[in-house]
MIRO-404261 format. One record per residue (C-alpha): residue number from 1; z, x, y; chain. Coordinates in Angstrom, 3 decimals, decimal comma. Layout:
<recs>
REC  num         z         x         y  cadena
REC  NUM         Z         X         Y       A
...
</recs>
This chain:
<recs>
REC  num         z         x         y  cadena
REC    1    64,858   -23,096    22,861       A
REC    2    64,998   -25,435    19,873       A
REC    3    62,288   -24,531    17,335       A
REC    4    60,892   -26,333    14,280       A
REC    5    59,051   -24,198    11,738       A
REC    6    56,207   -25,654     9,677       A
REC    7    54,982   -23,614     6,707       A
REC    8    54,694   -23,508     2,925       A
REC    9    53,856   -19,913     2,018       A
REC   10    56,376   -17,068     1,545       A
REC   11    54,298   -14,914     3,917       A
REC   12    56,466   -16,400     6,689       A
REC   13    59,831   -15,487     5,145       A
REC   14    60,188   -12,033     6,763       A
REC   15    59,769   -13,360    10,290       A
REC   16    61,892   -16,451     9,627       A
REC   17    64,760   -14,296     8,347       A
REC   18    64,336   -11,979    11,338       A
REC   19    64,309   -14,768    13,904       A
REC   20    67,289   -16,509    12,334       A
REC   21    69,183   -13,213    12,419       A
REC   22    68,606   -12,669    16,143       A
REC   23    71,201   -15,297    17,065       A
REC   24    69,697   -15,384    20,544       A
REC   25    70,734   -18,173    22,848       A
REC   26    67,030   -18,584    23,572       A
REC   27    66,126   -19,268    19,917       A
REC   28    67,495   -21,981    17,643       A
REC   29    65,694   -22,755    14,384       A
REC   30    66,621   -26,420    14,009       A
REC   31    64,522   -27,617    11,046       A
REC   32    61,813   -26,671     8,569       A
REC   33    58,792   -28,719     7,529       A
REC   34    57,087   -27,732     4,304       A
REC   35    54,820   -29,192     1,646       A
REC   36    56,274   -31,557    -0,980       A
REC   37    57,511   -30,041    -4,226       A
REC   38    54,706   -29,367    -6,718       A
REC   39    54,565   -29,353   -10,499       A
REC   40    54,126   -25,835   -11,829       A
REC   41    55,034   -23,438   -14,637       A
REC   42    55,761   -24,303   -18,229       A
REC   43    56,541   -27,976   -18,615       A
REC   44    54,946   -28,674   -15,229       A
REC   45    58,288   -29,417   -13,610       A
REC   46    58,629   -30,192    -9,920       A
REC   47    59,510   -26,995    -8,113       A
REC   48    60,388   -26,219    -4,513       A
REC   49    58,398   -23,541    -2,706       A
REC   50    60,112   -20,398    -1,424       A
REC   51    60,242   -21,645     2,161       A
REC   52    62,210   -24,734     1,152       A
REC   53    64,534   -22,721    -1,105       A
REC   54    65,318   -20,280     1,709       A
REC   55    65,841   -23,038     4,292       A
REC   56    68,297   -24,917     2,073       A
REC   57    70,213   -21,691     1,383       A
REC   58    70,548   -21,246     5,156       A
REC   59    71,718   -24,827     5,636       A
REC   60    68,652   -25,864     7,597       A
REC   61    67,315   -29,437     7,485       A
REC   62    64,117   -29,639     5,412       A
REC   63    61,424   -32,292     5,768       A
REC   64    58,534   -32,675     3,285       A
REC   65    56,227   -35,498     4,383       A
REC   66    53,048   -36,031     2,393       A
REC   67    51,348   -36,211     5,774       A
REC   68    52,942   -35,562     9,152       A
REC   69    52,603   -38,429    11,572       A
REC   70    54,142   -40,522    14,318       A
REC   71    57,506   -40,869    12,544       A
REC   72    57,905   -37,093    12,419       A
REC   73    56,828   -36,729    16,039       A
REC   74    59,417   -39,293    17,085       A
REC   75    62,147   -37,474    15,140       A
REC   76    61,248   -34,194    16,860       A
REC   77    61,248   -35,899    20,246       A
REC   78    64,656   -37,458    19,646       A
REC   79    66,066   -34,100    18,531       A
REC   80    64,805   -32,380    21,678       A
REC   81    62,489   -29,900    19,944       A
REC   82    60,978   -27,437    22,439       A
REC   83    58,517   -25,511    20,251       A
REC   84    56,713   -25,837    16,923       A
REC   85    55,903   -22,609    15,071       A
REC   86    53,404   -22,886    12,209       A
REC   87    52,219   -20,510     9,501       A
REC   88    50,263   -21,519     6,383       A
REC   89    51,590   -25,080     6,425       A
REC   90    48,720   -26,617     4,476       A
REC   91    48,174   -29,754     6,571       A
REC   92    46,020   -30,627     9,528       A
REC   93    48,397   -31,870    12,208       A
REC   94    47,726   -35,105    14,129       A
REC   95    47,666   -35,352    17,908       A
REC   96    51,134   -36,930    17,945       A
REC   97    52,554   -33,676    16,541       A
REC   98    50,404   -31,442    18,754       A
REC   99    51,784   -33,112    21,870       A
REC  100    55,469   -33,489    20,997       A
REC  101    56,937   -30,094    22,016       A
REC  102    57,157   -29,161    25,728       A
REC  103    56,477   -25,471    24,959       A
REC  104    53,599   -26,363    22,668       A
REC  105    52,722   -25,599    19,082       A
REC  106    51,943   -22,011    18,053       A
REC  107    50,359   -20,727    14,866       A
REC  108    50,580   -17,346    13,161       A
REC  109    47,091   -16,977    11,673       A
REC  110    46,457   -14,194     9,155       A
REC  111    43,330   -12,659    10,653       A
REC  112    42,152   -11,037    13,859       A
REC  113    40,643   -14,066    15,539       A
REC  114    37,962   -15,121    16,219       A
REC  115    36,893   -13,620    12,869       A
REC  116    37,867   -15,488     9,689       A
REC  117    39,006   -18,854    10,874       A
REC  118    39,864   -21,023     7,891       A
REC  119    41,775   -21,221     4,635       A
REC  120    41,592   -17,770     2,995       A
REC  121    41,574   -14,983     5,593       A
REC  122    43,661   -12,570     3,485       A
REC  123    41,593   -12,789     0,301       A
REC  124    38,397   -12,731     2,318       A
REC  125    39,286    -9,701     4,441       A
REC  126    40,009    -7,680     1,289       A
REC  127    36,935    -8,990    -0,544       A
REC  128    34,719    -8,026     2,394       A
REC  129    36,086    -4,486     2,342       A
REC  130    37,341    -4,693     5,941       A
REC  131    39,327    -1,634     7,117       A
REC  132    41,894    -3,772     8,928       A
REC  133    43,127    -7,285     9,496       A
REC  134    46,053    -8,725    11,413       A
REC  135    48,121   -11,685    12,532       A
REC  136    47,040   -13,672    15,584       A
REC  137    49,559   -15,712    17,563       A
REC  138    47,570   -18,657    18,867       A
REC  139    47,998   -22,120    20,314       A
REC  140    46,985   -24,903    17,934       A
REC  141    44,293   -27,286    19,142       A
REC  142    42,618   -30,211    17,311       A
REC  143    39,803   -27,932    16,095       A
REC  144    40,795   -25,641    13,198       A
REC  145    41,927   -22,162    14,317       A
REC  146    40,006   -22,539    17,584       A
REC  147    42,882   -22,312    20,044       A
REC  148    43,436   -19,511    22,551       A
REC  149    45,151   -16,334    21,337       A
REC  150    48,202   -14,755    22,963       A
REC  151    48,622   -11,544    20,953       A
REC  152    47,597    -9,785    17,715       A
REC  153    49,422    -7,405    15,402       A
REC  154    46,912    -5,279    13,478       A
REC  155    47,358    -4,058     9,893       A
REC  156    45,325    -1,461     8,007       A
REC  157    43,826    -2,420     4,650       A
REC  158    44,140     0,584     2,345       A
REC  159    41,370     1,531    -0,107       A
REC  160    43,458     0,362    -3,074       A
REC  161    45,195    -2,605    -1,428       A
REC  162    45,050    -5,939    -3,235       A
REC  163    45,383    -9,281    -1,494       A
REC  164    49,046    -9,265    -2,540       A
REC  165    49,574    -5,931    -0,787       A
REC  166    47,941    -7,186     2,398       A
REC  167    49,868   -10,466     2,199       A
REC  168    53,109    -8,471     2,218       A
REC  169    51,962    -6,267     5,112       A
REC  170    50,993    -9,289     7,201       A
REC  171    54,323   -10,961     6,527       A
REC  172    56,074    -7,922     7,986       A
REC  173    53,581    -7,707    10,871       A
REC  174    54,760   -11,090    12,169       A
REC  175    58,100    -9,541    13,158       A
REC  176    56,951    -7,149    15,932       A
REC  177    54,420    -9,753    17,072       A
REC  178    57,091   -12,398    17,627       A
REC  179    59,509    -9,852    19,109       A
REC  180    56,931    -9,017    21,793       A
REC  181    56,231   -12,648    22,623       A
REC  182    59,530   -14,485    22,159       A
REC  183    60,919   -14,128    25,676       A
REC  184    57,615   -15,196    27,257       A
REC  185    57,440   -18,169    24,903       A
REC  186    60,939   -19,280    25,887       A
REC  187    60,133   -18,853    29,579       A
REC  188    56,929   -20,857    29,215       A
REC  189    54,758   -18,081    30,632       A
REC  190    53,063   -16,641    27,532       A
REC  191    49,493   -15,647    28,446       A
REC  192    46,584   -16,836    26,301       A
REC  193    42,929   -15,826    26,107       A
REC  194    40,125   -18,008    24,821       A
REC  195    38,355   -16,823    21,679       A
REC  196    34,919   -15,237    22,047       A
REC  197    32,682   -17,923    20,546       A
REC  198    29,894   -15,409    19,873       A
REC  199    32,172   -13,628    17,363       A
REC  200    33,554   -16,638    15,474       A
REC  201    33,270   -16,607    11,675       A
REC  202    34,762   -18,827     8,985       A
REC  203    36,181   -18,306     5,513       A
REC  204    36,524   -20,931     2,811       A
REC  205    38,927   -21,981     0,088       A
REC  206    38,864   -19,554    -2,834       A
REC  207    37,710   -21,151    -6,092       A
REC  208    37,989   -20,372    -9,791       A
REC  209    34,269   -19,562    -9,834       A
REC  210    34,876   -16,694    -7,387       A
REC  211    35,920   -14,675   -10,439       A
REC  212    32,233   -14,335   -11,347       A
REC  213    30,489   -11,004   -10,716       A
REC  214    26,893   -10,255    -9,756       A
REC  215    26,105    -6,700   -10,838       A
REC  216    23,010    -6,675    -8,642       A
REC  217    25,405    -6,238    -5,719       A
REC  218    26,623    -2,784    -4,607       A
REC  219    29,557    -1,361    -6,545       A
REC  220    31,660    -1,243    -3,368       A
REC  221    31,277    -5,001    -2,966       A
REC  222    32,424    -5,670    -6,530       A
REC  223    35,369    -3,259    -6,324       A
REC  224    36,567    -5,009    -3,167       A
REC  225    36,360    -8,401    -4,870       A
REC  226    38,359    -7,126    -7,842       A
REC  227    41,128    -6,048    -5,440       A
REC  228    40,913    -9,293    -3,481       A
REC  229    41,050   -11,666    -6,421       A
REC  230    43,851   -10,027    -8,417       A
REC  231    45,686   -11,898    -9,892       A
REC  232    43,860   -15,152    -9,038       A
REC  233    41,114   -16,138    -9,669       A
REC  234    40,520   -12,682   -11,136       A
REC  235    37,177   -10,968   -11,787       A
REC  236    35,355   -11,554   -15,062       A
REC  237    32,192   -11,096   -17,063       A
REC  238    30,965   -12,734   -20,301       A
REC  239    30,715   -10,552   -23,398       A
REC  240    29,628   -12,022   -26,736       A
REC  241    31,159   -15,402   -25,948       A
REC  242    34,401   -14,077   -24,460       A
REC  243    35,403   -13,906   -20,812       A
REC  244    36,665   -10,381   -20,102       A
REC  245    38,728    -9,878   -16,954       A
REC  246    38,586    -6,718   -14,872       A
REC  247    42,066    -6,126   -13,459       A
REC  248    41,480    -2,790   -11,789       A
REC  249    38,311    -0,921   -10,818       A
REC  250    36,874     1,401    -8,220       A
REC  251    33,401     2,095    -6,934       A
REC  252    31,398     5,214    -7,704       A
REC  253    28,641     5,895    -5,190       A
REC  254    26,748     8,158    -7,616       A
REC  255    23,325     6,616    -8,070       A
REC  256    22,196     5,504   -11,518       A
REC  257    18,788     4,531   -12,856       A
REC  258    20,346     2,088   -15,331       A
REC  259    19,669    -1,633   -15,021       A
REC  260    22,391    -3,497   -13,095       A
REC  261    25,001    -4,702   -15,564       A
REC  262    24,391    -1,873   -18,038       A
REC  263    27,471    -0,518   -19,805       A
REC  264    27,976     3,247   -19,721       A
REC  265    30,737     4,786   -21,859       A
REC  266    30,301     8,517   -21,513       A
REC  267    32,689    10,216   -22,057       A
REC  268    34,260     7,980   -24,732       A
REC  269    37,206     5,910   -23,541       A
REC  270    35,672     5,296   -20,125       A
REC  271    33,653     2,344   -18,859       A
REC  272    31,179     2,235   -16,011       A
REC  273    29,028    -0,763   -15,163       A
REC  274    25,787    -0,049   -13,336       A
REC  275    25,371    -2,032   -10,118       A
REC  276    22,647    -2,617    -7,552       A
REC  277    23,821     0,653    -6,030       A
REC  278    26,422     2,903    -7,599       A
REC  279    28,621     1,957   -10,521       A
REC  280    31,833     0,015   -11,030       A
REC  281    34,351     2,318   -12,734       A
REC  282    36,644     0,027   -14,714       A
REC  283    40,290     1,067   -15,076       A
REC  284    42,030    -1,944   -16,618       A
REC  285    40,806    -4,941   -18,664       A
REC  286    42,141    -8,052   -20,351       A
REC  287    40,596   -10,142   -23,137       A
REC  288    41,403   -13,869   -23,646       A
REC  289    44,916   -14,150   -25,043       A
REC  290    45,462   -10,403   -24,777       A
REC  291    47,603    -8,144   -22,651       A
REC  292    46,360    -6,160   -19,643       A
REC  293    45,318    -2,740   -20,978       A
REC  294    44,083     0,555   -19,608       A
REC  295    40,371     0,816   -20,373       A
REC  296    40,778     3,573   -22,996       A
REC  297    43,338     1,510   -24,921       A
REC  298    41,273    -1,664   -24,536       A
REC  299    38,138    -0,034   -25,972       A
REC  300    40,020     1,206   -29,026       A
REC  301    40,691    -2,396   -30,033       A
REC  302    37,653    -4,180   -28,620       A
REC  303    34,218    -2,807   -29,392       A
REC  304    31,667    -2,714   -26,589       A
REC  305    28,220    -1,181   -26,978       A
REC  306    27,004     1,410   -24,510       A
REC  307    23,649     0,404   -23,048       A
REC  308    24,217    -3,348   -23,328       A
REC  309    23,461    -5,282   -20,152       A
REC  310    26,046    -7,750   -18,892       A
REC  311    25,021   -11,087   -17,462       A
REC  312    25,231   -11,332   -13,694       A
REC  313    26,489   -14,529   -12,088       A
REC  314    25,982   -15,816    -8,591       A
REC  315    28,673   -14,995    -6,047       A
REC  316    29,016   -17,496    -3,202       A
REC  317    29,279   -16,147     0,324       A
REC  318    32,836   -15,765     1,560       A
REC  319    32,164   -15,619     5,306       A
REC  320    29,868   -17,708     7,482       A
REC  321    29,007   -18,091    11,155       A
REC  322    29,433   -21,867    10,722       A
REC  323    32,132   -23,859     8,896       A
REC  324    31,622   -24,166     5,146       A
REC  325    30,799   -27,659     3,905       A
REC  326    33,632   -29,559     2,299       A
REC  327    33,782   -29,348    -1,506       A
REC  328    35,918   -31,191    -4,002       A
REC  329    39,090   -29,227    -4,698       A
REC  330    39,494   -29,710    -8,436       A
REC  331    38,357   -26,125    -8,980       A
REC  332    39,947   -24,516    -5,953       A
REC  333    43,352   -23,439    -4,909       A
REC  334    44,240   -20,606    -2,630       A
REC  335    44,677   -20,671     1,101       A
REC  336    46,695   -18,456     3,420       A
REC  337    45,690   -19,304     6,937       A
</recs>
């Protein structure tokens, strides 16, 4: 079985390394498709992503089209590709690609479908405070993340897990999932089940503005968003003209009569922010141009007044029963489908 992998996010590296190491006669990774090199870091130099770097180290052919099309489909056809395996590629694939492989085109999607179709299932699952998520092995169809599902590997989301933690867990979860399904894939008899349309939800691209916090929301909601959006886009509030970032926090369910957004610093060296229900107990903060600091250390060098009320900002919904409308992407970035 000759396989082409299409992906751009390091979440796929554990399973790629595992599959390449199997050396099974039924599995041959023949090429990798990934996004073109992007400018990043100091100096904004062109840099390869981790998928490309790994593939070149393994001596695999790498293709980086701006947009996959008929030329790529013809190359795959000429090379006798049997299967396309996709994870977080970052492009919608045309029908010419969807039809080229005799064994089809499969996607490893980082949620338990049909919930959280779309671009940011990892960030969104953590931000929603879900107890678990998973990886779904599905067949790609023209409609985004709507294809039938063959199998799911579930992963628990711990109470202190960040999106980075869950990203790592899901990368590892792809290994047992593919191990269970590989022989059936090669034999062409993998069983699929249609998604339950009554349970479909969608997530959207995460934006810079998702760092904003609305203290009228329950403390549990805000604590989950802090975990989800560390390190990007972060979680912030305005204080006397400065944007202060909360890097670590937890929810206290103890009720308070204080106005949402009120600062409480009793005992000294601690910081609680009253919420719509409960309080957000802040553990680590960062001021503009400063280093991340434990709250006690931060407050020694940055005065905040107990009783002051922080401004709340609107938080856009992260999950919807219908697809989110398209928005310009100048302010957005992260996807991990």
